[in-house]
Structure formats: C-alpha cells, structure tokens
N, C-alpha and C positions, 0 to 999 in steps of 0.2 A: 184652435181654441179648446180649452179644457174647462169643464164645469166642476165645481166643488160645493159640497153641502156642509153647513156649519152645525156642530154638535156641542152642547154645553160641556160634556165630560172631556172632549178634546181640548176645549178652551182651558179647563182647569189643569189638565196634564201639561199643555204647552207652556202656560205661564209659570207653573211649578218648576218645570225644567229650566226655564229662563232664570228664575230666581236662584235655583240651586247651582247653576253654572255661572253665577255672578254676572249675568247678562251676555255671556259669550254666545249662547245659542241664539238669543234674540238678535245679536249683531250679525251672526252668520246668516240667519234667515232674512234679515233686512237686506243684506248684499245679494241674496238669491230669492226672488219671489216664488220660484218653483219649490224651493226647500220650505219656505214659509207656508205655502198652501198644503204641502204634503204633511207637515208637522201639525198644522192646526185644523185642517179640514179633511173630509173624505171625498174622493172623486166620485162623480155620479153622472147621470145623463143630463143633457142640456136643459131639458124641461124641468128638472128638479133642482137645478143649481141655485145657490144663494150668491156665490161669487164666481167670477170667470177670469181665467188667466189667458190674456191675448198678447202675443209678442212681448212677453215679459212684464206686462202691466196687469195689475189686479183691479177689476171693476166690480161694483156691487149691483145686485138686481133691485129693480123697483117695479111697481105695478101701474099700468095705464088702463083706463076704462074705454073700451070700444064696444059699441052696441050693448051697453050695460053689462059687459063682461070684463073682469079684471085679468089682464094679460101681462105676463112677465116681460120686462124690457130692461135694457141697460144702455149706458153711454160709453163709447170708446172713441178716443181721438175726435171728440166733438160730433160724433154721428150717433143717431139713435137706432138701436137694434131692438126689434120686437119679435116675439116668438110666433112663428107661423109653421104649421105642419111639423111640430116638434123640433124645429131648427130656428135659430135666430138669424134674421136677415135685416140689412139696412133698409130703412123705409124710404122708398123713392116713389114719386108720383108718376104713373105711366099715362101719358097723354095720347089718346086716340082720336077723340072728337070733343067738341064743346059740350060740356054737360054741367051746367051751373047747379048750385045747391038747391034742393027742393024742400028740405026740412031742417029744423034747428039741430036735430040729432046728427045729421050728416056734417054740420059745421063742427059740433063737439068732437065727433069721431076724427075729423081731420086734424083738429088741434091736438088731440091726445096721441094720434099716430105720428104726426110729423113735428110736433113741438111748436114753440113760438118762433116768430121770425126775428131771431136774435143772432148776431155774430159777435157776441161779447167774448173776449179771450180771458179765460180764468187766470187770476193773478195769485201767486203764492206769497204769503207774508214773508218779509225779509228775514225774520227770526227763524222760520222753518227752513229757508234756503241755507242759512248759516249752520243750523244744526245738522242738516244733511251733508254739508261739506265737512263738518267736524267729524262725523262718524264714517267718513270714507276710509278705505284701507290705508292709504298713505299717511293720513293724519293720525289714525289710531296708532300706527307704528311710531310716529313722532311722540305721541302722548306717552306710550309705554317707555320709550327711551328716556324721555324727560323725567318720568316718575322714578326710573331706576337710578338716574344720575343724582336726583335730589336725595334719594335714600343714601347714596354714597357720599353726599356732601358736595357734589359738583353743582352748586346752586346757581352761581352767577350766569354761566353759559346757558343753563337750562331755562332760566327765566327770560334771558334775551331771545333764545330760540323760540320759546313759546309766544312771546309778544310779536316777533316777526312773522311767525306762521299764522297767528290769529289775524294779524293785519292783512296778510295775503288772502286769507279766506274771506274776510269781510269785503275786501276790494273786489274779489271775484263775484261774491253774492250781490253786491250793489250793481256791478256791471250787468249781471244776468237780469236783475230786476228792472234796470233801466231799459234793456233791450225789449223785455216783455211789455213794458209801458209803451215803448215806441211802436211795437206791433199793434197795440190797441188802436192806433190811429187808422188802421185799416178797416175797423168795424163799421157796419152800416149805421149811420146816425138815425136816431128815432125821429119820426115826423108824423104828420096826419095825412091820411090817404082817403080818397073817395072810392067806395066799392058799391057794387050792386049785389045785394043779398035778398033772396026771396022776392025778387022783383022790385026792390025798393033801394034807392040811392041813399047811402049813409056815410058819415065820416067816422073813421076808426083810427086808432093808433097803428102805426106801421108794424109794430111788434105783434099785433093780433091778426095780421093777414096770414091766410093759410092756403095751401094748394087747393084749387077748386073755386077760389074767389074770382069775381069779375072786377077788375080795377079800371078806373078812369084815369087816363094819362093826360095830364095838363102841362102847359108850357111852364118853363122854369121850375121843373119838378124833378127831384132825385128819385129815380125809380127804386123802390125798396125790395124788389123780388125779381125773379125770372118769370117772364110771361110771353105769351104768343098773341100778336095783334089779331083781333077778330073783326075789327071795324075801324075805318079811318086810316090815318097815317101820321107820322111824326118825324122830326129830325132830332137825333140824339148825339151827344158827345160821349164816346165810350173808350177814349184813348188809354185810360189807365187800366183797362181790362183786356180789350181785344187787340190793342196795338194800333187801331185806326187813329192816325194823328189828326184827321179832319172829321167834321160832323158827318153823320151817316143818315141817309134817308131810309125810313122804314115804312112798309105798308103791310097789307093783310098777309098773314102767315109768317111774317118776319119775327125774329126773336128779339125781345128786349131783355137786357141784363141788369141785374142788381147793381146799384151804385152809379149807373149811367145817368147823365143829366139830359133830360128832355128839354131841348131848346125851343122847339116849336111843335105845336100839336094841332091837328085838324080832326076834331071829333074822334080822337083815338081811344079805343077801348080794348083791353087785353085780358086774356085768361091766364091766371096764375098757375104755374106748373112746378115751381120750386121756391122754397123759402129757407132762411137761416143758412146753415152750413151746407145745404144741398144745392144752393145757387152756384153759379160759376165763380162769383166772388168768394163765397164760402169755401169752395173747393180750393181756390187759390190760397186762402188763409191756412187751411189744413195742410196744403202742400208745403207751405213755408215752415209751419210748426213741426211737422212730423216726417218730412223727407229726411232720411239719414244723411248727415253731412260727413264728407270724407275729409278729415283734417289730420295733420301730423301733430299729435299732442303728447306723444311719448308715454301715455299712461299705461297701456298694456305692456309695452316693451319695458317700462320701468319696473312693473311688477315682476316680469320674468327675470330681470337682472337681480332684483331684490331676493328672489327665491334662490338663485344660484349663488349669490353672495352669502346668504344665510347658510347654504350647504357648505360653502368654503369655510365659514366661521366654525361650523360644527366639526368639520374635518380637522381644522387647525387645533381645536380644543382636544379632540381625540388623540392627536399626535403628542400634545403637551401633557395630557392627563397622567401618563405613567410617571413622568418626572415630578409632577405635583404631588402624587400619592406617596412617592418615595420620600419627598421632602417633608411631608406632613408626619411621616413616621419618625423622622429625626427631630422634628420641632413640634411638639404637641401644643405649644402656645398658639399655633395658627388655627383659627376657627374652622370647623368642618363645613359650615355653610358657605365658605369662600369658594368652594368648588362649583356651587350653583351660581353664585354671583359672577364668577369668572366667565362661565359660558354665556351668560346674558350680556356681560360686558363685550365679549367678542362679537355677539350678534349686533349690538348697537354700534360697535366700531365699524363693522363691515357694511352696515346699511347707512348711507349718507343722509342724515336727517334734514340737512339744509338744501337738498336737491330741488324740491318743488319751489322753494322760495327763490333760489337763484335763477331758475328757469323763468319764473314769473317776472322777476325784476328785469331780466334780459329782454323779454318781450315788451315790457313797459318802456324801456329805453328806445326800442325801435318804433314803438307807437308814437312816442313824442317826436321822433324824427319825421315820421309821416305827417303828423299834424302840422309841423312847422312848414311843410310844403303844401298845405291846404288839402291834405288827404286824410280822411277820417275812416276809422275801422270800428265796426260793431261786434266783431268776432276775432279776438286776438289770435286764436289758434290758426286762423286762416293765413296769418302772416308767414308761419312756417310752411304751409301748403303752397303759398305763392313762390317759395324758393325752388319748387320742383316743377314749375310750369314749363311745358314743352310746346304747347300749341296756344296761340292767342287768336280768338275769334272777335271780329269787329262787326258791329251793325252799322247804322247810319252815323255812328260816333266819329267816323273819320271824314265826314263831309260837313259843310256848313249847314246850320239849321235853316237858313232862309235862302230861297232861290234868288237869282239875280236875272232880271229880264235882259236877255241878250239882243233880242230884236224880232222882226217879223220877216217872213218870206212869202211873197204873193205867188199865186198859182202860175202866172204867165212868165216868171223868170226865176233865177236862183240867187238873186242879190239879197243880202240881208239889210233891211232898212229899220230905222228907229221909229218909235211910236209917233213922232211928229210927221213922218212921211207916209205912214200906212194909209191905205184906202179906207173910206168911211165904212164900207160894208164889212171888211175884215175886222176892223176895230169894233164895230157894233156887235158882230157875232162873238168876238172874244170877251166883250163886257156883258152883254145881255144874257148869253148862255152861261149860267152860273148856278151853283148850289149853295150860295152864301145865305146866311141868316141875317147878317147885317154887314155894314162896310168893313168891319174889323173882325168878323166871325165867319170863318170859312176856310177853304183850302188856301195854303200859302201862296200858290201860284196865282189864284184869283184875287186875293187881297192886294198883292203887288201890282197886278194890272189896274185895279181900281185906283190905287194911289198914283200910279204913273199917268193914267188917263184923266185924273181928277174927276172921276165919276162918283155918283152917290146912289145909295140904295136905301129906300124907306118903304118898309112893308114889301109890296110887290111892284113898286115903281122904281125904275132905273132912269137916272138922268145923266145924259152924256152929251157934252157940247151944246147944252141948251135944248136938246131933243129929249122927249119923254117917252119911255117904253113901258107898257104895262104887261107884266108876266102873267099869262093866263094859266099855263100848265107847265110843270117840270116833270121830266121823266128820266131819272138817273138809272143807269144800269152799270154793270161791272166795268165795262171799258168805254162807255159813251154817256154823254149827257145831252138830252134833247129838251129844248125849251120852246114853247109856243108863246109869242109875244105880239102885242097889238101896237101898231104905230100909225097914227093918222087914219084910223078906221080900217086898216088892213092888217090881217094876221100873217105872221111869218114864222117859219120853223128854223131855229138856229141849233147847230149841233157842234160839239167838240168831242174828240175821241183820241185814243191811243192810235197813232198812224199805222202801226204794224198790224192792227186788227181790221183796218178798213182800206187796205191797199186797193183791192179789186172792187169793193162795194162802192167806193167814192171815185173810182177811176183816176187815182192819183197818178200824174205823169211820171215816167220812168226817171227823168232827171231829178224829180223831187224824191222819188224812192231812194235813189243813190244818196241824195243830200241827207235824207232822214237817217239812213244807216251810218253815214259819215258822222253826223252829230251825235247819234246814240253811242257810236263806238268811241267817241271822245268825251263821254261823260255828261253830255247835255241832256236836258229834259225837253221833249218835243211834244207839242199838241197840234193836231190837225183840226181845221175849222171847215164847216160847210153850212149851206142854208138853202131854203126854197120858200116860195109862197105856200101858205097853209094848204095841206093836202094829206089825207090819210092814205096809207099808213105813214106815220111820221118819219120812220127811219129809212124809207126808200126814196130813190130819185133825188138825193141831195146833191147840190152843186158844190164842188170842192173850191174853197176860197184861198187856202194857203196855210202857213204854219206859224205857230208861236214857239219861240226857242228861248229856253232858260238855261243859264249856267248853273251847274251843281259842283262847285269847287271843293277840293279837300280843305280841311281845317288847317290852321297854322301848324307847322312842324310835322305834319302827318308823313310826308315823304321821307324826311330825315329819320323819324322814329321807326318807320317800317324798314328802312335800310339797316338801321342799327339792330333791329330784331332779327332780320335775315342773316346779317353777318354773325350773329350769335347763335345761328342754327336753331332759332325758335321759329317754328312754322307759323305763318300768318295766313288767316283765312277771313273771307268776308261772308257773313250770313245776313242778307239784307231782305227787307220787305219790298224793295224796289224791283222793277222788272230785270230780267236776266241780262239784257244788253247794258242797261245803266250800271248795274252792279259789276259787270265784267269790265266795262270801260273805266270805272273808278278803280278797280283792282290794277289795271294796267298803268293808269296815271300815277297811282300811289306806289307802285313797285311791288305789289303782292305777287304778280306774275307777269312775265314778258310775253308769253305766247299761250293762248287759251284755245281749247277745243270745246265748243259749246254743245250741250246735249239738251234737246227739247222733246216734249211729249206731243205727238201729233196723231192723226188718224190717216190710214192708207185708203186706197180705193175700195177696199172691202169693209170700210168703216171699223177697222180694228186699230186699237191703240198701238203705237210703235215709237221707238226712240230714233231720233235723227241726230247724227253728229255733224256739226258744221264748224268750220274754222271761223273764229270770231269775226275776222275782218270781212268775210264773204257773206253773200246773201243767205238768208235762212232757207230759201227754197232749194239750195244746192245740197244734196245729200252726199256726204263724202264717204261714209263708212257703213252703210247698211242699217239694219234695224234689229230690235229684239221684240218679238211679239209677247207681251207680258201676260196675256190671257192664257197662253199655253204654259205648261209646267216644265219646259225645257228651252234652253237657248238654242236658236236655230242657226246661229252664225258660226262660221269657222274662225280659226285664230286670226287669219288675215283680215277678216271683216270686223273683228273686235279690236282692231289696231289702236283706237283711242284709249282703250283700257289697258291693253297689253304692252303698249310702247312707252309707258311712263310719261305721257303728256299731261300737262296741267289741264284739268277739266273745269267746266263751269256748267252747273245743272240747275234746273228749276225745282220748286217745291213739289209740283205734281210728279215730276220724274223721280224725285227721291222717294216719294210715297209708293210709287209703283215698284221701284227696286226693293223697298222694304217688304211690300206685299209678296213679290216674287220670292224673296229669300225665306220669308216665313212659310209660305205654301210649300216650298221645296225643302225646307229645313237645311238650306245650304247658304251660308253667309260669306263664302269665300269671295264671290264676285262683288258683293256689297262692300266688303272690307277693302278690296282693291280700289273701288271707286272712292271710298272715304279717304284712302291714303293719297289719291291723286287729285281730288277735287280741291281747288283753291277758292272757288266762288260758288255760293249758293244764293240764287236770286229768286225773288217772289215768294219768300218763306213767311208763313204766318207764325204767331207766337207758339202755338202748339207744335208746329213742324220744327221750329228751332229747338224746342225741348227734346223732341224725339231724336233729332239729329245728334244732339250732344250726348244723349244716352247711348246711341250706337257708336259715336266716336270714342267714348270712354272704354268701349270693348277693345280698343287698340292698345290698352294699357298705357295711355298717355295722360299727363296732368293738363287740364284744359282751363283756360281763363276766358271769360266772355266779357266784352266791353260794350256798353250800350247807354242809351239816354235815360233810362229809368223805368217807369211803370209798365210800359209795353213789353219789356224784356224780362219781367220778373220771373217767369218760369225758366228762362234760359239761365238767369243769374243763379237760381236755386239749384239747377241741375249741374251746372259746371262746377269744377273744383273750387274756383274762386270767381266772383263777379265784381266788376268795376263799373260803377254808375257815375255818370256826369250829371251833377245836379247843383242847383244854387244853394240848397239847404246843406248843412254840415253832415247830417246823418240821413240815411235812406233805409227803409225797411226792405227794399228790393234787393240790395246787394251788400255783402260784407264790407266792401270798400266804396267810398264815395269821394269823388274828387271835385273840388270847386273850380279847378282849372278846366276851361271849356275846350280842351284839346287832349290828345292822347299822350302827351309828354310824360304824364304820370305813370304810364304802363311800365316802361323800363325801370323807373325809379322804384316802383312797388316790387318788381321782380328782383332788383338788386338788393333791396332791403330784406326781402324774403329769403334770398340766398344767404345774406349776412346773418339774419336771425337764426336760420336753420343751422348754419355752420357753428355759430356761437353756442347754440343750444347743445349741439353735439360736443363741442369743446368743454362746455361747462359740465355736461354729464360725464364725459370721459375723465375730466380732471377730478371731479368729486369721487368718482368710482376708484380711480387709481390712488388718490390720496387716502381713501378709506382702506384700500388694500395695503398701502404702505404702513398705515397705522396698525392694521391687523397683523402684518408681518412683524412689526416691532413688538407688539403685545405678545404674540405667540413665542417669539424668541426669548423674551423676558420671562415668560412662564416657565421656561426650562430651568431658570434659577430662582423661581418664585419671586421675581422682581416685578415692579409695576411702574408705569409712568404716573406721576402725581397729577392732582387736579389742576394745579397751576400750569403744568406743562401741557396738559390737554387743552386748557383754555387758550394758551398762546397759539397752539397749532390749529385749533378749530375756529376761534373767534378772530384772531389777528393775522392769520395766514390764509387758511383755506377759504373762508367765506369772503373776505375782501377781494382776493385774487379772482375767485370765480365770478364775482359781480363786476369787477373792473374790466375783466376780459370783454364784457358786453359793450364797453364803450368804444371798441375798435369799429370804426365806421365801415360801411360797405365799399367795395371796390368801385372805381370810377366808371368802369366799363363792364358790360355783361360778358361773362366768360362762356365759351362754347359748352363746357361741361356743366353738369348740375350736381349738387351735393347728394350724398346718400340719403335715402328716405327713411331708413329704419335703423334703430340701434342694434339690430341683429345682423346688419350687413357685415360682410367679410372684412371690409375696410375698417369698421369700428372695432370689431372683435379682435382683429390682429393688432390694432394699435393698443388696446387695453391690455391684452395678454403680453405683448412684447414689452411695453413699458413696465408692467408688473414684474416680469422676469428680470429685467435689468435692475430694478430697485431691490428685488430679493437678493440678487447676487451681491450688490454693494453692501446691503445690511448684513448679509450672511458672512461676508469676508471680515467686516468690522467686528461683528460679534464674536465669531469663533477665533479670530486672531487675538482679540483682547483677553478672553477667558483662558487662553493658553500662555499669556505672558507671565514671567516670574513674579512680577510685582502685583499681579491681580489678586484681589481678596473679595470674597462674595459679600452680598448685601447683609447677611446675618451678622457677620463679624463687624462690618463697618457700622452697622446700626446698634452694635453692642447688644444684640438680641431683643431690641425693643420693637415690637410689632404694633403698628397703628391701623386705623381703619383705611389708610392708604398704603398699607404694606410696610416694608422696610424702606425708610425714607432715604438712607444713604446707599447709593449704588453706582459703581463705575459704569456698568453696562447700560443702565438707564440713561446716564448722562451722555454716553457716546452715541447711542441710538437716537436720542432726542436731537442732538446737534446734527447728525447725519440726515435724519428725516426732515429736519427744518430746511436744509439745503435741497433735499429731494423735492419737497413741495414746490419750491421756487423754480428749480430746473425743469420739472415736469410742466409747469404752467407755461414757461417760455417755449419749451420743445414742441408743445402741441400747436403753437401758433406759427411755427416756421413753415414757409412755403404754402401760405394760404391764398388760394386763387380768388376767393369770393369776398375777401376783406382787404382793406388797406393795410399797409405795413404796421406792425404792432408799435413801431417807433412813433407813429402818428397819434397813438393813444397816450397822451401825456399823463393822465391820472394813474394809469396802470404802470407806466415806466417809472414814475416818481415813487410809487409804492414798492415796486421791485427793488429800487435802490435803497429805500428805507429798510426793507427786510434784510437786504444784503449787509447793510451797515450794522443792523442789530445782531445778525449772526456773527459778524466779525467781532463785535463787542463781546459776545458770549465766549468766543474762543480765545481772544487775546487779552481781555481784561477781567472777565468775570472770575477767572481762576484766581486772580490776585485778591478778590474781595470775597472769596468763598467762605461762608460760615455755615454753621449747622442749621440755622433758621432762615437762610436767604429765600426770597420769594420764588425763585426759579427752581429750587430744590436740586441744583446741580452739585455733583460731588466730584471735586478735583483732589481734595485732601481732607483727611479726617485725623484728628488728634484726640486720643483717649488718655487715660491716666499715665501710662508708661509706654504707650505705643503711638507711632505716627505712620499713617498710610497715605500715599500720594500717587496720583497719576502723573507719570513723567511728562515733562514738557515736550520731549521728543515724540512721544506717542500722540500728543494732541496735534502737533504739526504734521506728523506722518499721515494720520487719517484725514486731516483737513485737505492736504495736498492731494491725497488719493481720491 
C-alpha cells in the first residue's frame, strides 16, 4: 500500500498537461493508476495520506469519530481500514469473553469503527461501464483507425465498424451489469432484530446491529450477523453457507452465521462478533467479487501481438520510404503529407480492427449452443478456459439427491428385511431418535423413514403405529444422536450413530462389522441403532439393536460420462463431504478408480497422530503401510514403507489427513510429498467447504486447469477457486458458478468441455486469420509503395467488409467435435504452435505476392501508374495501376485459401464441410473472384466501382494487360 497527499498546485499542473497533450496524458494515467498518482499527488507516510494505492486501486480517506477523536480511515474491497499506531488495519472484533455495552459512547464507537451491518454490493451506472470500455486500449486503437479512414474518405466501412464495435461494447457492459445485479441477491436482507442494550430489550433495524451487541435469536428468524451463543440453544439451516445440507443443532459457545435461518429456538441469546462484510457471508461475497479469475481472454496476448505488428508496419514503411522519396522528387504534384498518412495507413492495416468484434461474436455463438442444452453461463470468458480443462472434480453431484431406504438388519442375524418386517423396538428407535424440526424438515434419511413408516411429528410428540412418544431431551453430537423419550410413563434412551465410530462401544457383532464394511464399500449409507432404559450417562451401556441401510446410487448417465472423461485422459476426482468409505465406494461404482488405497488419520498408543494406509476392501484396523508422525518435522518411514505414495497407487484420503499433510509441508517448506499425494489421490472424503477450497488451491500448483462440479451454494468457494465451476440448479443462473446446468446429471460436463475446446480453437483460428490477412494486406501495401501505388477505398472495402469479416465470423459456426479428444488446444497466442502457423502462412503469402509483383513490373508491356493515370493524382493516389489490380486479385484468393487452410485437420471441431453458411459463402467469394478475372476485364472502364485496371485508352495510346498474363498468375 502506498499513501499519497493531494496538493492544489499539482492538480493545476496535471490538468494543464492533460489539456496540452489533447487528453493523451489523462488516457495513459487512466490506464495506469500508479502513473496517475505519481503525476497528480506526492507520496507520503500513511498517516498523512489523502489517497491510497492498494493493488492497483485508488481509494480516498475519510474520518471516523472514536472516543470523540477524528481518526483517518478508508474502504478497500468492501473492508474498512482505520489508522492505528500510524498504520492502517482492517477492523475486526476480537472476542475473548462476554462483555456487553455499558455506555452509549461504546455503541457509537463500535458503529464508527466497524460500520453498519450492510452487505450491499455497489453498482456502477451502465453509462460509466460503457465509457470505461470505450477508453480501453483496443477500442482507442479502433477509434484512431476509424478517424484516419474517414479523413481519407473510407467512410462506409469506418461507420459499419464503429457501429459493430459499439454494439459489442454495449453488450459486454450490459452483461457485466446484469451479473452485478445477480450478485446483489447474496446480500443480507434488512429485518428487525431484538437486542439487549444497556440492560434493556429493544427492537432495532438489522443494519444498526454492531459487534458487541447481545441479540435474541427467535424461531423462523434469518440471523443478520455472526454471533456466539451465550444462553439457550437453537436449530438452524445454514446449508447455503457452511455446506451442511441438514438443519444443525446449536448450543452454548456454538457459532451462528449471518444469513442462516433459525428454525427453532429455546431461549437462545447470542453475542455479536461480526457484522457486514466481516461476517462469514460477507467474506464469501468479497471472495466472489475480488478473487482474481484465471480466464483465457486473449487481451494481454492481443496487445503484445499489436505491438509486434506495429513494429512490422514501421519496418515495412522504412523499407519503402527511399522509393517514395525518390518518386516525390520526380513528381512534385504528390503532397508531402502523404508520407505521414502512409505510415499511419500501414499501422491501421497491420492492426486488425475487427478482431475484438469477431472474437466476441464467436463466443456468443457458443453461448447460444450451451443455452440450447439448458446450460447457462454468466462469464463468457470462462468458455475458453473450459477448453483447457485437464481435471474434473465432482462433489455429491454424481449421486442422487435423495437416499433410498434399502432395508433393516437386526442384531441377531444378517438378513436384510423391509420396514413391514422389522421389530417394533428397532423401528421405534429409528423413528423416535431424530433431529427433525417437522415431518418434512430434517435430514433426508430421517424424512424418508417417517414417510415409509407413516409416522408423524408434532412439536415434541412422535406418533408411530398408534403409539405416542414424547421427546424429552435431544443430544446431537458429531457422530451420534441420543434422544430421551417417554412412553407409557417410562423413559427410554434411543441412539443412532455412524457404525464405524461405535464398533467397540456398542459391542457390534463381528458378522455385522463385516456386513457394515461390505455395504459401505458398495456405496450404501449405514446407520447403527441402540437403546436402553433411562440411565445416566446417556451414551454408555447402550444395547445394540441393528442397522438401517440406505442406497446412495449414482445419478443417470454418471458411469458413462466418467468413462468418457477417462478415455479422453481427463482426470476425474471426487471431493465429497461424505465419509471416506462412502466416497471411495461411489468412486469405484462410477469408475473413477478401480483400486484404492485409503489413508486415514488416527492416534497410536502414544496418543500421537499418525497416518494409516489401508486397502479399501479390507478392515480399517489393518495397517498395511506404516505411518507418518506429523507432529515431527521429518518423515520417519523408508521408501518401502511409503509404498502407497511411491508405487503410483490410486489414493483415497480424508479432510483431516489432507490438512495434516498441508501443515507438514508448510512447516518443512517441502511440498514434494504433498504434490505426489495430489497427483495420486482420486478420492477426497469428509471435506468441508473450506477444505475443498484449500485443496483446489494446492491442486492448481500442479499447473493443471481444474473444473469443479457441485450442487450449488455449499460449494461456492470451490466454484470460485477452480478455473471453472459447474453448478446443478433449477434456476437458469447461479451466482455460485460461471456455468449452471438445469440438467440434473453430469452429462453437461463433456458438452461444456467440447464446446470450450471448440470456442478456444475457433478463437485461435479467428485471431490467426485476421492477423495473417492483415499481414497479407500489409505486404500488398508495402509492395505498392515501391511504385507509389495504392489500393483504392472500394478495394479495401471488398477485402475488409465482404471477405475478411464474414469469413472470420462464419468460421465460428463450425460446431464442436462429437467426442472429446485426448489432446487440448494451446492456451496462449504466444505458443510455438500459433507463432509458427502465423509466421509460416505469412512467408508463403509473401512469396506468392512477391513473385506476382516483381514478375509483372519486369514485363515488356508493363507501364507504371503515373502514365496510366495520365499524371492525375487524387486523394486515393493514381487510380489506374496494373500492379494494384494484380495484387488485389491475388490477395482476394489468399484470404479465401488462408481461411480454408487454417481449418484443415481440426481435432476439436467437426469438419468444415458441416458448416453450411461458411461453405456457401466460400463458394460465393470464389464465384466473385472468377467473375473479376474472367469478365470484369471485358467491362473495364475508367470509373468502374472496383477500380480494376486491365486496359487504358488515352488520346493516341492504348495500354492493356495481356490475357495470357491474367491466366498465368491465376493458374499460378
């Protein structure tokens, strides 16, 4: 961060320079905020600054009142910075203990220090967005080119190009504005909240809540801030933020998050610790808005090309300059300012002005194809990025959204029975032991049970088969739910748990242990049940009753799509919030991996954390490969003991294990082992949303393009971190991911990748085509300068408007290939493949034009343009020219041939023959060229529109291009 102080005299100097430079200095300073600050302000210490430059953004200071003192502050990326100890720092509330407000001054201080509880996203007016697009470097180049052409009388094409470019800019600005409005849906809605201030309960607007307030949490209430519970308990729905798909029970010292919905509250009171953009929801919004997105948009590469093309234009002019000076000595009627106009002409010829427009149109065509398949995109630049995807990560998107009740297994045997056959006690335990809020609000597995058993839940009363159970107490923990319920005057304890966590505690029989592992290994969801008569402590001495088994099947087409991606050598990975066994079994069923070695984090007999490697099909207790003590700063295993990592086996690891590997790597500053694990791991189980984000960040270190597919809000951090995100949602557009598919399966994934590769390839073709045609035109102009000849405006119009622009656009209509290819397109315009193609094609066209030009001027019948025009010089030069006619006809064929040649052997698109509009237009251009060669010669007049010169008749002289020459260079 740099601080700058404003001075009146520097303002006067800056604006004077801007006016004297006709706005050039202002434009350059607009493109570079650092240059702007250095020209207008003087650098100073942070405490004295009026303006601050942070990550290229200029922010302005304002004053806040704290303890009756005016303290400097500023806002950057929606965070408030306040001066403390001569340095600016983000204002965060540090909670240590409950300390409510004691005075009104403390409340005012908190408001001024942390700001209001608002997550409103600032919107820019559409006009401002359009103006900023207009003064971008590429559009300024277009404006300058258009201005020069209008000065030279090249009005028609200039106006058409201006309209097309302006339309493209407006379309881009409108799309940007729409996306920002869509982002506004994430903001915290304003409401009324009850708080306790100075010992009194009052109702205030949610925007006036500040850190340090005590808030009362009521039922059916959207929590407006982050807070810690200090009294009572509640049940909240926070799936859109934390990823929890089911309601969560919260008690004292639990965190409540902004935008979570409190479904049920029991005298719950919480202490506010974060508001506005400092809440977890606010951080999420800032993450979406300000995390840099990696997209292939060609902008920087295009500017580099434009610089080199400009250098080529200047070199070409320097080569032709001696010939032009010599010509001007012989012909004084030629204006001197033509020397300046000519170099500007070469610059505009070398820089393809229609490039941004044709690239934008190409992406729009692909966007329409995606929408026709129910796939919607909020960031079109991500379409090109999708074309380079090498790794596809799936969350629960590959499994069905709802469990299917497969049956029950009672403790005394291993038979699977249906709900009609299950014993009363096991069925009672499975129904009464629940965390549901109502019959249709709760965990999916529990709501399915209630539907199948035809049970009801009203308040704390469960009715099952005419029997009434009153729930007295519910005690949910991470892996177990314990419920105390009263039936006919007696209290009972019912419990349900993850069976892998209670093997020994509940004395589960070995035949059931094997059964549990068998079902988990095949992708089923298993719940163990136990009960006892009421006795404290609740979780001990429980009597094991049996199992509830749910099927968790892949979605339609999942197996076929995974197989298609694998055959295309696109790595498929599962990153799931489900436990490691379920995630691993899903991976095997779907074909992500055939054989997995599972890594879990446990504790050894010395109570130290260690890694255990286990073959997926075998019991967790069997240690196959030794351990890594992560508390130490060195790996204690030899190569043989590290066999799972060193032998290129597919791995499956937990979120806790991943965090420990990261911690180990950071502590030792050695990421080699972590990178090997990331390369080998195919399944990541039990991952929280933040862990998914960190995982993708480390995976991107492998220099791979990553796509993440998930169900929506819970995966928003992963969507943002990955190169592309694909969300499955009912709504057309989602703020969580650039791609949203209304198809509730993963069949959209290969289609997006195929269209991305097609768009990327077409973008390269369009760029190469316009670059090569610009160089062809540059070669023609430079050769003509040797004889002081020019192409006329009508000839430029034909080449620019009726050949180059339509062909570059129609190329985009070639659809994507039917199958994903194993290769991926190049990612950069500076790649060797692209550079060699452009340079090779340019050399070939230079050779052809050079042969035609030098062969013609050495013919006996050749006469220069001065004689043919009878010395009449116009604003378009000498209009009658044999060499201009020859090079115009040759370049016309070159434009067509180049377009076709670039699309031969295209692996990522269908055959160009399937592109009917393009093929028809190529035939039309070919017919037009043949007409010019075969028939235009017969109709040649001094004032024909095309300004072609085949024959010239003056008073007593007749000059004519022989028919043999026309056919010779045409055949050539």
